[in-house]
C-alpha positions in Angstrom: -3.6 15.7 3.8 -5.9 18.3 5.2 -5.8 21.2 7.6 -4.8 22.0 10.3 -1.2 22.0 9.1 2.2 22.7 10.8 5.1 23.1 8.4 8.7 22.1 9.1 8.2 20.6 12.6 11.2 19.0 14.3 10.4 15.6 15.7 11.2 14.7 19.3 14.3 12.5 19.6 12.4 9.3 20.4 10.0 9.7 17.4 12.9 10.6 15.2 14.6 7.4 16.1 11.4 5.4 15.4 11.1 7.0 12.0 14.8 6.1 11.2 14.1 2.6 12.2 11.1 2.5 10.0 13.2 3.4 6.9 15.8 0.8 7.9 13.0 -1.8 7.9 11.2 -0.5 4.8 14.2 -0.2 2.5 17.2 -2.4 1.9 19.5 0.6 2.5 21.3 2.0 5.5 19.7 5.0 7.3 20.9 7.1 10.3 19.9 10.0 12.4 21.9 13.2 12.2 23.7 12.4 15.4 24.5 8.9 14.3 26.0 9.8 10.8 29.6 10.4 11.9 29.9 6.8 13.1 28.1 5.3 10.1 29.4 3.9 6.8 29.9 6.3 3.8 26.7 5.0 2.0 24.5 5.8 4.9 21.5 8.0 4.2 20.7 10.7 6.7 17.1 10.9 7.7 16.0 14.6 8.1 14.3 15.5 11.3 11.7 17.9 9.8 8.2 16.8 8.9 4.9 18.6 7.9 2.1 17.7 10.4 -1.5 17.5 9.4 -4.7 17.1 11.5 -6.8 15.3 8.9 -6.4 13.0 6.0 -8.9 12.2 3.1 -8.8 8.6 1.8 -11.3 8.3 -1.0 -14.6 10.0 0.3 -13.8 9.5 4.0 -12.1 12.0 6.3 -10.0 10.7 9.2 -9.2 13.0 12.1 -6.5 13.1 14.8 -5.9 14.6 18.2 -4.5 17.6 16.4 -7.9 18.4 14.8 -10.3 18.4 17.8 -13.4 18.8 15.6 -12.7 15.3 14.1 -11.5 13.7 17.3 -14.1 11.0 17.2 -12.6 9.9 13.9 -9.1 9.6 15.4 -9.7 6.2 17.1 -8.4 3.2 15.3 -8.4 -0.6 15.8 -5.5 -2.6 14.3 -4.9 -6.3 14.0 -1.4 -7.5 14.7 0.1 -11.0 14.3 1.9 -11.9 17.6 5.1 -14.1 17.8 2.9 -17.2 18.6 0.9 -16.6 15.3 -2.2 -15.4 17.1 -3.9 -12.2 16.0 -4.6 -9.5 18.6 -6.5 -6.3 18.3 -5.0 -3.1 19.5 -7.0 0.1 20.0 -5.1 3.4 19.4 -5.6 7.1 18.7 -4.0 9.0 15.9 -2.1 11.9 17.2 -1.3 13.5 13.9 -0.6 12.6 10.3 2.7 13.7 8.7 4.5 14.0 5.5 8.3 13.3 5.4 10.3 14.1 2.3 13.8 12.7 1.8 16.2 11.8 -1.0 16.6 8.1 -1.5 19.0 6.9 -4.2 19.1 10.3 -5.8 15.3 10.7 -6.0 13.1 12.8 -3.6 10.4 10.6 -2.1 7.4 11.6 0.0 6.2 9.3 2.7 2.7 10.0 4.3 2.5 8.4 7.8 0.5 8.6 11.0 1.8 8.8 14.5 -0.5 6.6 16.6 -0.7 6.3 20.4 -1.3 2.6 21.1 -3.2 1.5 24.2 -2.2 -1.5 26.2 -4.5 -4.6 25.9 -5.7 -6.8 28.6 -6.7 -10.4 28.8 -10.3 -9.4 28.1 -11.5 -9.5 24.6 -12.2 -6.1 22.9 -15.9 -6.1 23.2 -15.7 -6.8 27.0 -13.2 -3.9 27.4 -15.5 -1.6 25.5 -18.4 -2.5 27.8 -16.3 -2.2 30.8 -14.9 1.2 29.7 -18.4 2.5 29.0 -19.6 1.5 32.5 -16.6 2.9 34.4 -16.1 6.3 32.9 -18.4 9.1 34.3 -18.3 12.3 32.4 -19.0 15.6 34.2 -18.4 18.2 31.6 -14.7 19.0 31.6 -13.9 16.4 34.3 -13.9 12.6 33.7 -13.9 10.1 36.5 -12.9 6.5 36.2 -14.5 4.2 38.9 
């Protein structure tokens, strides 16, 4: 993880809930938010609400950026394949908002998870190449102002 860095950032409630859901899906254990812990079973693990945010990440020799690191904004765009319920594979464009590191105690051991918060864009019936061509043709850039026609 690379700079810029913000330490001990509290996650917004909706993102905090998504992170808790992630842990429930990733592990065969019970996780809950701080607000949910009083109504949860005794063996439930509380997910801390604090993360360390990063603007860039290095994977091998390549540096990936995010919205948090404007200099590397062009490296913040991602394209992911997801398998849909009907077994088709769709492409989804997205933009990395920031990378984050989350540390928590699981089964008595401190574990560090390094994740990315991605803003996903809705897809349309057009295939991805057609959308790119259409997007290119419809956005006019006038310095600080962009117009979509």
